N, C-alpha and C positions, 0 to 999 in steps of 0.2 A: 724477217721483215714482214710487216703487215701489208698485204697487197690490196686492201680495200681503198677505193678512191671516191672522192666526192663526185657529184654529177659533172661539175665543170672540169675537174681534173680528168675524168674519164673521157669526156668529149675531146679535150686536148690530146689525150693519149691516142684516141681513135684516129685523129688526123695525123699524128706522128707515126703510128704504126703503118698507116696507108702510104706514107710518103718518105719514110726514112731510107737512107740517111738524107737529111735535108739541111740546107743552110738556115741559120737562125732567122735571117731577114725574110727568106722565102716562107718559113714556118709562120712568122708573124703575119705575112700577107695572106696565107691560107686561113689562119684563124680570123682575120678580118673578114674575108669573103664568106667563110662558112659559119662563123659564130658571131660576127659583128663586133669583135673585140678590137680595142685600140692596141697599138704596139706595146704600150706600157703594161697592159693587162696580160698579154701573151708572155712578156718577159718576167712578170711577177709570178705567174703560174709555173713557167719553166724553172725559175730559180727554186721555188718551193719543191717541185718534183725532183730537181737535182739534189737538193738537201735531203730529201726522203729516200734517195737512191733509185728512183724510177727512171731517171733520164740522165744522159751524159751529153756534155757540150764540149767538144774538143776542137779548137781552132775554128769556132763558129759553125761546126757541123754537129747537128743534133741527132742523137739516136736514143732508142729506148734501151734501158738496162734490164727490163722485165718483159717477158713475152706476153702478148695479148691473151693467149690461152691460159697462162698462169693466173692473170687477173680475173678472167672470166670464171675460172674454177673456184677461186676464193670468193668471188661475189655470189656464186651459186651456193657454196657451202654456208655462207653467212645468211643468205635468204632462208635456206632450209632450217638452219639452227634457230633463227629468229622467229619465223612464221609457223614452223612445223615441229618445234622442239627437237630438231635433229632427225626427224623421221622421214627418210626417203620414200617409203611406201605412202605415207600421208601426202607428201608433196606430189608424187606421181598421180595419186587418186584425184587430188584437187586440180592438177594440171590437165589431166585427161577428162575432167568433168564427171567423175564417178564418185 
């Protein structure tokens, strides 16, 4: 499974990771408070992430199927591959300002 997320999906997942397990209605309210989303937007994003295998919704209780650390690792790998041609030393040199 590809673990890269769009910005909006990642923001949704951050809320989920911080609050899981969480009832879908409570998750919609958290997304309204933190992201300014309508309930329909939250449910659309949740359905898309369920279809992709990132999220589970069982009896209206929502949990992540993928650990936060796994997604962060994949995001870091993708950044290094894209911006530094896969070179960790080049990334570290740029990150440390050398």
